[in-house]
Backbone as JSON Lines, residues from 0, in Angstrom:
{"i":0,"aa":"M","n":[88.75,90.69,82.13],"ca":[87.75,90.17,83.17],"c":[87.73,91.01,84.37]}
{"i":1,"aa":"S","n":[86.53,91.32,84.5],"ca":[86.13,92.6,85.8],"c":[86.45,91.85,87.08]}
{"i":2,"aa":"G","n":[86.78,92.57,88.02],"ca":[87.31,92.08,89.29],"c":[85.83,91.4,90.06]}
{"i":3,"aa":"Y","n":[84.71,91.9,89.45],"ca":[83.52,91.06,90.09],"c":[83.46,89.77,89.6]}
{"i":4,"aa":"K","n":[83.58,89.53,88.22],"ca":[83.36,88.25,87.4],"c":[84.56,87.45,87.91]}
{"i":5,"aa":"L","n":[85.66,87.68,88.14],"ca":[86.69,87.2,88.75],"c":[86.46,86.58,90.07]}
{"i":6,"aa":"S","n":[85.9,87.41,90.85],"ca":[85.66,86.9,92.37],"c":[84.2,85.97,92.0]}
{"i":7,"aa":"K","n":[83.72,86.29,91.29],"ca":[82.18,85.25,91.23],"c":[82.89,83.89,90.82]}
{"i":8,"aa":"D","n":[83.64,83.98,89.75],"ca":[84.05,82.67,88.94],"c":[84.87,81.76,89.96]}
{"i":9,"aa":"L","n":[85.79,82.72,90.91],"ca":[86.56,82.04,91.88],"c":[85.74,81.29,92.93]}
{"i":10,"aa":"K","n":[84.46,82.12,93.42],"ca":[83.63,81.33,94.33],"c":[82.74,80.24,93.81]}
{"i":11,"aa":"N","n":[82.53,80.24,92.39],"ca":[82.16,79.14,91.75],"c":[83.0,78.03,91.64]}
{"i":12,"aa":"G","n":[84.27,78.09,91.85],"ca":[85.27,76.91,91.94],"c":[85.91,76.99,90.48]}
{"i":13,"aa":"D","n":[85.97,78.02,89.52],"ca":[86.55,77.94,88.24],"c":[88.1,77.99,88.7]}
{"i":14,"aa":"E","n":[88.73,76.99,88.07],"ca":[90.19,76.88,88.4],"c":[90.96,78.08,87.43]}
{"i":15,"aa":"K","n":[90.27,78.2,86.36],"ca":[90.96,79.39,85.44],"c":[90.86,80.61,85.88]}
{"i":16,"aa":"A","n":[89.81,81.02,86.82],"ca":[89.74,82.28,87.79],"c":[90.86,82.43,88.46]}
{"i":17,"aa":"Y","n":[91.13,81.09,89.11],"ca":[92.11,81.29,90.22],"c":[93.6,81.33,89.47]}
{"i":18,"aa":"I","n":[93.88,80.67,88.56],"ca":[95.03,80.88,87.72],"c":[95.25,82.52,87.27]}
{"i":19,"aa":"K","n":[94.0,82.99,86.83],"ca":[94.03,84.2,86.44],"c":[94.17,85.24,87.41]}
{"i":20,"aa":"A","n":[93.68,85.02,88.65],"ca":[94.09,85.77,89.84],"c":[95.78,85.9,90.35]}
{"i":21,"aa":"V","n":[96.05,84.65,90.13],"ca":[97.72,84.38,90.41],"c":[98.31,85.18,89.45]}
{"i":22,"aa":"S","n":[98.16,85.14,87.97],"ca":[98.9,85.92,86.96],"c":[98.65,87.35,87.23]}
{"i":23,"aa":"L","n":[97.41,87.61,87.7],"ca":[97.12,89.03,87.53],"c":[97.53,89.88,88.78]}
{"i":24,"aa":"Y","n":[97.86,89.37,90.04],"ca":[98.35,89.89,91.09],"c":[99.61,89.49,91.76]}
{"i":25,"aa":"S","n":[100.03,88.44,91.28],"ca":[101.3,87.83,91.7],"c":[102.38,88.81,92.0]}
{"i":26,"aa":"D","n":[102.66,89.49,90.91],"ca":[103.83,90.7,90.63],"c":[103.51,91.75,91.52]}
{"i":27,"aa":"K","n":[102.32,92.25,91.54],"ca":[101.95,93.56,92.43],"c":[102.1,93.18,93.8]}
{"i":28,"aa":"L","n":[101.53,91.76,94.35],"ca":[101.41,91.49,95.7],"c":[103.13,91.22,96.1]}
{"i":29,"aa":"F","n":[103.9,90.77,95.17],"ca":[105.17,90.41,95.56],"c":[106.15,91.73,95.78]}
{"i":30,"aa":"A","n":[105.91,92.92,95.01],"ca":[106.44,94.08,94.94],"c":[105.88,94.85,96.57]}
{"i":31,"aa":"Y","n":[104.53,94.54,96.99],"ca":[104.21,95.21,98.1],"c":[104.96,94.23,99.22]}
{"i":32,"aa":"A","n":[104.99,92.87,99.17],"ca":[105.67,92.39,100.1],"c":[106.94,92.66,100.51]}
{"i":33,"aa":"L","n":[107.62,92.85,99.15],"ca":[109.01,93.11,99.27],"c":[109.19,94.42,100.04]}
{"i":34,"aa":"S","n":[108.35,95.6,99.78],"ca":[108.49,96.7,100.33],"c":[108.3,96.73,101.85]}
{"i":35,"aa":"L","n":[107.46,95.65,102.54],"ca":[107.12,95.41,103.72],"c":[108.39,94.86,104.38]}
{"i":36,"aa":"S","n":[108.89,93.72,103.63],"ca":[109.77,92.78,104.49],"c":[111.08,93.1,104.19]}
{"i":37,"aa":"G","n":[111.5,93.53,102.93],"ca":[112.85,93.94,102.61],"c":[113.66,92.6,102.03]}
{"i":38,"aa":"D","n":[113.06,91.63,102.08],"ca":[113.73,90.28,101.72],"c":[112.97,89.55,100.6]}
{"i":39,"aa":"H","n":[113.53,89.01,99.67],"ca":[113.02,88.52,98.59],"c":[112.15,87.13,98.77]}
{"i":40,"aa":"A","n":[112.98,86.26,99.59],"ca":[112.41,85.21,100.03],"c":[111.29,85.03,101.03]}
{"i":41,"aa":"T","n":[111.17,86.09,101.79],"ca":[110.07,86.32,102.63],"c":[108.87,86.67,101.71]}
{"i":42,"aa":"A","n":[109.24,87.82,100.92],"ca":[108.16,88.39,100.08],"c":[107.66,87.14,99.34]}
{"i":43,"aa":"D","n":[108.57,86.37,98.77],"ca":[107.74,85.37,97.96],"c":[106.98,84.24,98.8]}
{"i":44,"aa":"D","n":[107.62,84.2,99.95],"ca":[106.67,83.08,100.83],"c":[105.3,83.72,101.28]}
{"i":45,"aa":"L","n":[105.09,85.14,101.56],"ca":[104.21,85.74,102.06],"c":[103.06,85.68,100.82]}
{"i":46,"aa":"V","n":[103.66,85.9,99.67],"ca":[102.54,85.81,98.34],"c":[101.81,84.59,98.23]}
{"i":47,"aa":"Q","n":[102.98,83.58,98.3],"ca":[102.43,82.05,98.16],"c":[101.39,81.7,99.32]}
{"i":48,"aa":"E","n":[101.64,82.22,100.66],"ca":[100.69,82.04,101.63],"c":[99.15,82.74,101.42]}
{"i":49,"aa":"V","n":[99.5,83.8,100.55],"ca":[98.28,84.5,100.52],"c":[97.38,83.84,99.26]}
{"i":50,"aa":"F","n":[98.06,83.39,98.48],"ca":[97.38,82.66,97.42],"c":[96.85,81.39,97.98]}
{"i":51,"aa":"I","n":[97.53,80.64,98.68],"ca":[96.86,79.34,99.4],"c":[95.63,79.95,100.07]}
{"i":52,"aa":"K","n":[95.69,81.15,100.78],"ca":[94.68,81.46,101.58],"c":[93.49,81.84,100.76]}
{"i":53,"aa":"L","n":[93.88,82.21,99.53],"ca":[92.52,82.87,98.35],"c":[92.22,81.21,98.07]}
{"i":54,"aa":"Y","n":[92.93,80.32,97.49],"ca":[92.44,79.22,97.3],"c":[91.43,78.41,98.41]}
{"i":55,"aa":"E","n":[91.95,78.54,99.64],"ca":[91.07,77.8,100.81],"c":[89.82,78.45,100.92]}
{"i":56,"aa":"Y","n":[89.97,79.82,100.87],"ca":[88.54,80.69,101.23],"c":[87.83,81.01,99.62]}
{"i":57,"aa":"R","n":[88.12,80.58,98.6],"ca":[87.61,80.89,97.61],"c":[86.11,80.79,97.46]}
{"i":58,"aa":"K","n":[85.46,79.78,98.17],"ca":[84.04,79.55,98.13],"c":[83.28,80.76,99.02]}
{"i":59,"aa":"K","n":[84.06,81.22,99.91],"ca":[83.59,82.26,100.98],"c":[83.62,83.61,100.26]}
{"i":60,"aa":"I","n":[84.15,84.01,99.06],"ca":[84.33,85.48,98.63],"c":[83.23,85.82,98.27]}
{"i":61,"aa":"N","n":[82.86,87.36,98.51],"ca":[81.74,88.01,98.32],"c":[82.44,88.78,97.05]}
{"i":62,"aa":"P","n":[81.72,88.51,95.94],"ca":[82.08,89.27,94.66],"c":[81.87,90.7,94.53]}
{"i":63,"aa":"N","n":[81.12,91.19,95.58],"ca":[80.59,92.71,95.77],"c":[81.99,93.26,96.46]}
{"i":64,"aa":"Y","n":[82.85,92.78,96.7],"ca":[83.97,93.42,97.55],"c":[85.11,93.23,96.71]}
{"i":65,"aa":"S","n":[86.11,94.07,96.89],"ca":[87.22,93.96,95.95],"c":[88.08,92.93,96.31]}
{"i":66,"aa":"L","n":[88.49,92.0,95.3],"ca":[89.39,91.02,95.28],"c":[90.91,91.56,95.61]}
{"i":67,"aa":"Q","n":[91.01,92.63,94.99],"ca":[92.41,93.25,95.19],"c":[92.71,93.53,96.55]}
{"i":68,"aa":"S","n":[91.64,94.21,97.13],"ca":[91.73,94.74,98.74],"c":[91.68,93.6,99.25]}
{"i":69,"aa":"F","n":[91.17,92.46,99.27],"ca":[91.27,91.0,99.94],"c":[92.63,90.53,100.07]}
{"i":70,"aa":"L","n":[93.4,90.43,98.7],"ca":[94.74,89.99,98.65],"c":[95.75,90.89,99.3]}
{"i":71,"aa":"Y","n":[95.62,92.26,99.19],"ca":[96.35,93.19,99.67],"c":[96.33,93.07,101.47]}
{"i":72,"aa":"K","n":[95.16,93.06,101.78],"ca":[94.84,92.95,103.27],"c":[95.52,91.71,103.77]}
{"i":73,"aa":"S","n":[95.14,90.61,103.33],"ca":[95.8,89.26,103.62],"c":[97.15,89.28,103.59]}
{"i":74,"aa":"L","n":[97.8,89.86,102.72],"ca":[99.36,89.84,102.75],"c":[99.9,90.66,103.9]}
{"i":75,"aa":"Y","n":[99.12,91.76,104.11],"ca":[99.44,92.75,105.28],"c":[99.37,91.91,106.65]}
{"i":76,"aa":"H","n":[98.47,91.25,106.75],"ca":[98.26,90.26,107.92],"c":[99.12,89.3,108.07]}
{"i":77,"aa":"K","n":[99.43,88.84,106.92],"ca":[100.49,87.67,107.06],"c":[101.86,88.26,107.52]}
{"i":78,"aa":"F","n":[102.14,89.4,106.88],"ca":[103.35,89.8,107.21],"c":[103.5,90.5,108.93]}
{"i":79,"aa":"I","n":[102.11,91.14,109.41],"ca":[102.28,91.29,110.88],"c":[102.29,89.98,111.59]}
{"i":80,"aa":"D","n":[101.69,88.87,111.29],"ca":[101.85,87.76,112.04],"c":[103.38,87.21,112.07]}
{"i":81,"aa":"L","n":[103.89,87.24,110.79],"ca":[105.44,86.89,110.72],"c":[106.3,87.76,111.52]}
{"i":82,"aa":"Y","n":[106.05,89.07,111.43],"ca":[106.73,90.0,112.19],"c":[106.86,89.49,113.8]}
{"i":83,"aa":"Y","n":[105.54,89.48,114.21],"ca":[105.41,89.13,115.62],"c":[106.05,87.93,116.31]}
{"i":84,"aa":"K","n":[105.79,86.69,115.1],"ca":[106.4,85.5,115.38],"c":[107.82,85.49,115.58]}
{"i":85,"aa":"N","n":[108.61,86.36,114.48],"ca":[109.87,86.52,114.55],"c":[110.49,87.3,115.83]}
{"i":86,"aa":"K","n":[109.62,88.19,116.15],"ca":[109.96,89.1,117.31],"c":[110.12,88.11,118.52]}
{"i":87,"aa":"S","n":[109.01,87.48,118.91],"ca":[109.07,86.49,119.92],"c":[110.29,85.43,119.78]}
{"i":88,"aa":"R","n":[110.49,84.76,118.83],"ca":[111.61,83.94,118.54],"c":[112.83,84.68,118.71]}
{"i":89,"aa":"S","n":[112.98,85.88,118.48],"ca":[114.26,86.56,118.7],"c":[114.69,87.06,120.19]}
{"i":90,"aa":"K","n":[113.36,87.27,120.93],"ca":[113.57,87.31,122.46],"c":[113.97,86.16,123.08]}
{"i":91,"aa":"L","n":[113.61,84.99,122.56],"ca":[114.08,83.79,123.31],"c":[115.43,83.51,122.88]}
{"i":92,"aa":"H","n":[115.72,83.8,121.62],"ca":[117.18,83.54,121.08],"c":[118.11,84.61,121.85]}
{"i":93,"aa":"D","n":[117.79,86.02,122.03],"ca":[118.43,86.61,122.64],"c":[118.75,86.22,124.38]}
{"i":94,"aa":"S","n":[117.54,85.59,124.82],"ca":[117.86,85.36,126.39],"c":[118.89,84.12,126.15]}
{"i":95,"aa":"Y","n":[118.78,83.05,125.33],"ca":[119.58,82.02,125.11],"c":[121.04,82.8,125.09]}
{"i":96,"aa":"L","n":[121.15,83.55,124.2],"ca":[122.61,84.21,123.95],"c":[123.2,84.92,125.12]}
{"i":97,"aa":"K","n":[122.34,85.71,125.93],"ca":[122.6,86.49,127.14],"c":[123.04,85.36,128.17]}
{"i":98,"aa":"L","n":[122.38,84.24,128.3],"ca":[122.65,83.2,129.35],"c":[124.14,82.77,129.05]}
{"i":99,"aa":"L","n":[124.24,82.04,127.61],"ca":[125.67,81.96,127.33],"c":[126.9,82.77,127.49]}
{"i":100,"aa":"D","n":[126.49,84.17,127.17],"ca":[127.38,85.12,127.19],"c":[127.8,85.35,128.76]}
{"i":101,"aa":"Q","n":[126.97,85.34,129.78],"ca":[127.12,85.36,131.03],"c":[128.14,84.18,131.43]}
{"i":102,"aa":"I","n":[127.91,83.04,131.06],"ca":[128.42,82.12,131.59],"c":[129.8,82.24,131.01]}
{"i":103,"aa":"V","n":[129.99,82.41,129.62],"ca":[131.36,82.76,129.09],"c":[132.25,83.83,129.72]}
{"i":104,"aa":"N","n":[131.77,84.88,129.96],"ca":[132.25,86.01,130.39],"c":[132.59,86.17,131.93]}
{"i":105,"aa":"D","n":[131.91,85.49,132.8],"ca":[131.83,85.68,134.22],"c":[132.59,84.32,134.82]}
{"i":106,"aa":"T","n":[133.15,83.45,133.87],"ca":[133.61,82.12,134.53],"c":[134.97,81.8,133.85]}
{"i":107,"aa":"P","n":[135.8,81.56,134.79],"ca":[137.03,81.08,134.62],"c":[137.1,79.71,133.84]}
{"i":108,"aa":"I","n":[138.15,79.34,133.0],"ca":[138.04,78.18,131.91],"c":[137.55,76.88,132.48]}
{"i":109,"aa":"E","n":[137.99,76.67,133.84],"ca":[137.77,75.41,134.35],"c":[136.12,75.22,134.8]}
{"i":110,"aa":"E","n":[135.73,76.34,135.2],"ca":[134.34,76.41,135.5],"c":[133.66,76.54,134.29]}
{"i":111,"aa":"F","n":[134.12,77.24,133.38],"ca":[133.35,77.04,132.25],"c":[132.87,75.66,131.48]}
{"i":112,"aa":"E","n":[134.18,75.1,131.52],"ca":[133.93,73.53,130.91],"c":[133.2,72.99,131.91]}
{"i":113,"aa":"I","n":[133.03,72.94,133.14],"ca":[132.33,72.29,133.92],"c":[130.81,72.5,133.7]}
{"i":114,"aa":"K","n":[130.51,73.97,133.49],"ca":[129.27,74.4,133.33],"c":[128.83,73.84,131.7]}
{"i":115,"aa":"L","n":[129.55,73.9,130.91],"ca":[129.47,73.38,129.46],"c":[128.98,71.85,129.59]}
{"i":116,"aa":"K","n":[129.62,71.15,130.43],"ca":[129.32,69.66,130.47],"c":[127.98,69.49,131.16]}
{"i":117,"aa":"K","n":[127.83,70.41,131.94],"ca":[126.42,70.29,132.77],"c":[125.29,70.9,131.69]}
{"i":118,"aa":"I","n":[125.41,71.64,130.92],"ca":[124.51,72.23,129.85],"c":[124.39,71.21,129.01]}
{"i":119,"aa":"I","n":[125.41,70.19,128.49],"ca":[125.26,69.15,127.55],"c":[124.56,68.22,128.3]}
{"i":120,"aa":"A","n":[125.08,67.62,129.36],"ca":[124.14,66.72,130.12],"c":[122.68,67.07,130.38]}
{"i":121,"aa":"S","n":[122.36,68.46,130.61],"ca":[121.13,68.69,130.54],"c":[120.24,68.59,129.37]}
{"i":122,"aa":"I","n":[120.81,68.93,128.39],"ca":[120.19,68.86,127.23],"c":[119.71,67.46,126.94]}
{"i":123,"aa":"E","n":[120.85,66.68,127.26],"ca":[120.41,65.05,126.93],"c":[119.43,64.68,127.74]}
{"i":124,"aa":"K","n":[118.99,65.35,128.99],"ca":[117.87,64.92,129.95],"c":[116.59,65.25,129.33]}
{"i":125,"aa":"L","n":[116.54,66.16,128.41],"ca":[115.31,66.8,127.87],"c":[114.51,65.53,127.0]}
{"i":126,"aa":"P","n":[113.14,65.52,127.33],"ca":[112.39,64.62,126.44],"c":[112.95,64.65,125.02]}
{"i":127,"aa":"S","n":[112.76,63.32,124.35],"ca":[113.19,63.26,123.03],"c":[112.97,64.14,122.14]}
{"i":128,"aa":"K","n":[111.6,64.53,121.86],"ca":[110.99,65.33,120.85],"c":[111.47,66.83,121.12]}
{"i":129,"aa":"T","n":[111.7,67.15,122.43],"ca":[111.87,68.5,122.77],"c":[113.54,68.45,122.51]}
{"i":130,"aa":"K","n":[114.15,67.68,122.83],"ca":[115.59,67.48,122.61],"c":[115.97,67.57,121.12]}
{"i":131,"aa":"E","n":[115.26,66.93,120.14],"ca":[115.44,66.84,119.02],"c":[115.2,68.54,118.3]}
{"i":132,"aa":"I","n":[114.21,68.89,118.6],"ca":[113.76,70.31,118.4],"c":[114.59,71.39,118.65]}
{"i":133,"aa":"F","n":[115.18,71.21,119.9],"ca":[116.33,72.17,120.46],"c":[117.53,71.97,119.79]}
{"i":134,"aa":"K","n":[118.01,70.87,119.58],"ca":[119.33,70.59,118.84],"c":[119.13,71.11,117.31]}
{"i":135,"aa":"L","n":[117.75,71.0,116.85],"ca":[117.7,71.44,115.19],"c":[117.89,72.9,115.46]}
{"i":136,"aa":"S","n":[117.37,73.56,116.22],"ca":[117.27,75.18,116.38],"c":[118.77,75.37,116.82]}
{"i":137,"aa":"K","n":[119.31,75.08,117.82],"ca":[120.36,75.58,118.19],"c":[121.85,75.21,117.65]}
{"i":138,"aa":"Q","n":[121.84,73.77,117.47],"ca":[123.01,73.28,116.91],"c":[123.17,73.16,115.38]}
{"i":139,"aa":"S","n":[121.93,72.93,114.79],"ca":[121.79,73.07,113.33],"c":[121.58,74.28,112.75]}
{"i":140,"aa":"G","n":[120.74,75.33,113.69],"ca":[120.62,76.86,113.02],"c":[119.44,76.74,112.21]}
{"i":141,"aa":"L","n":[118.42,75.6,112.38],"ca":[117.18,75.79,111.65],"c":[116.42,76.88,112.08]}
{"i":142,"aa":"T","n":[115.49,77.66,111.45],"ca":[114.39,78.19,111.88],"c":[113.31,77.49,112.29]}
{"i":143,"aa":"N","n":[112.4,78.12,113.12],"ca":[111.35,77.33,113.45],"c":[110.18,76.93,112.26]}
{"i":144,"aa":"K","n":[110.18,77.86,111.3],"ca":[109.54,77.24,110.25],"c":[110.01,76.08,109.6]}
{"i":145,"aa":"E","n":[111.43,76.16,109.44],"ca":[112.11,74.88,108.83],"c":[112.03,73.86,109.7]}
{"i":146,"aa":"I","n":[112.27,73.94,110.91],"ca":[111.84,72.59,111.73],"c":[110.47,72.23,111.67]}
{"i":147,"aa":"S","n":[109.53,73.2,111.58],"ca":[108.17,72.6,111.54],"c":[108.13,71.92,110.21]}
{"i":148,"aa":"K","n":[108.6,72.29,109.09],"ca":[108.41,71.65,107.9],"c":[109.05,70.32,107.67]}
{"i":149,"aa":"F","n":[110.22,70.31,108.41],"ca":[111.22,69.13,108.49],"c":[110.48,67.88,109.11]}
{"i":150,"aa":"L","n":[109.87,68.26,110.49],"ca":[109.4,67.37,111.38],"c":[107.73,67.14,111.18]}
{"i":151,"aa":"D","n":[107.29,67.97,110.24],"ca":[106.03,67.97,109.83],"c":[105.07,68.28,111.24]}
{"i":152,"aa":"I","n":[105.25,69.25,112.09],"ca":[104.6,69.88,112.87],"c":[104.28,71.16,112.77]}
{"i":153,"aa":"S","n":[103.27,71.85,113.58],"ca":[103.23,73.03,113.55],"c":[104.17,74.04,114.16]}
{"i":154,"aa":"I","n":[104.3,75.27,113.82],"ca":[105.38,76.12,114.29],"c":[105.01,76.56,115.78]}
{"i":155,"aa":"K","n":[103.83,76.47,116.09],"ca":[103.49,76.45,117.57],"c":[104.02,75.32,118.53]}
{"i":156,"aa":"T","n":[103.94,74.26,117.85],"ca":[104.54,72.98,118.55],"c":[106.04,73.25,118.73]}
{"i":157,"aa":"V","n":[106.79,73.65,117.7],"ca":[108.35,73.91,117.68],"c":[108.39,75.04,118.71]}
{"i":158,"aa":"E","n":[107.72,76.16,118.94],"ca":[107.94,77.17,119.86],"c":[107.65,76.59,121.19]}
{"i":159,"aa":"F","n":[106.66,75.93,121.26],"ca":[106.39,75.17,122.52],"c":[107.62,74.34,123.13]}
{"i":160,"aa":"H","n":[108.16,73.49,122.44],"ca":[109.13,72.71,122.84],"c":[110.69,73.54,122.98]}
{"i":161,"aa":"I","n":[110.92,74.67,122.32],"ca":[112.02,75.43,122.74],"c":[111.82,76.24,123.71]}
{"i":162,"aa":"T","n":[110.55,76.83,123.99],"ca":[110.41,77.29,125.31],"c":[110.47,76.37,126.55]}
{"i":163,"aa":"K","n":[110.07,75.13,126.23],"ca":[110.11,74.09,127.23],"c":[111.53,73.76,127.71]}
{"i":164,"aa":"S","n":[112.16,73.95,126.56],"ca":[113.69,73.47,126.66],"c":[114.38,74.78,127.57]}
{"i":165,"aa":"Y","n":[114.39,75.8,127.25],"ca":[114.75,77.02,128.06],"c":[114.4,76.96,129.35]}
{"i":166,"aa":"K","n":[113.28,76.67,129.63],"ca":[112.81,76.56,131.03],"c":[113.3,75.48,132.02]}
{"i":167,"aa":"F","n":[113.48,74.26,131.36],"ca":[114.17,73.26,131.82],"c":[115.79,73.61,131.98]}
{"i":168,"aa":"L","n":[116.36,74.08,130.94],"ca":[117.75,74.32,131.24],"c":[118.14,75.18,132.17]}
{"i":169,"aa":"R","n":[117.08,76.2,132.26],"ca":[117.36,77.27,133.35],"c":[117.39,76.9,134.85]}
{"i":170,"aa":"T","n":[116.51,75.64,135.23],"ca":[116.31,75.02,136.23],"c":[117.59,74.08,136.67]}
{"i":171,"aa":"Q","n":[118.35,73.6,135.68],"ca":[119.19,72.85,135.62],"c":[120.7,73.54,135.97]}
{"i":172,"aa":"I","n":[120.78,74.74,135.47],"ca":[121.88,75.37,135.31],"c":[122.19,76.26,136.66]}
């Protein structure tokens, strides 16, 4: 089946064409995603997201353009989005660790215990949803993506609540 015919069949809603596209490109896309991310699970997630995007946008596909190029470009853009999301999450996490490190290293044990109690009390003062998300992130060690799936909310909402937590805790400490 030619790329043009496959794209045209996808545009016309042919489910067999979608299955054919998945079987034709999934291994190649996985290898590309793995070369970008260096992680099997991340590569697998990226490929799945690209095929979800293909399914969602199948009616808008232009058969005159290369389906393979569309898939590879989509995967690359998904990887870049993931990279920047992780980079910003990493910065927030680093600032949290620096704050804890500063408290631990610059404080005698008695003061440390007092500050720790103050931090715990401050966490308990957070609004319920913000507190739940903060605890899932920091106490349970879940990623923003895992929290968003667990609570059925967007990743942006998770990021908002974690940022809100940090801002509130900085004012309390």
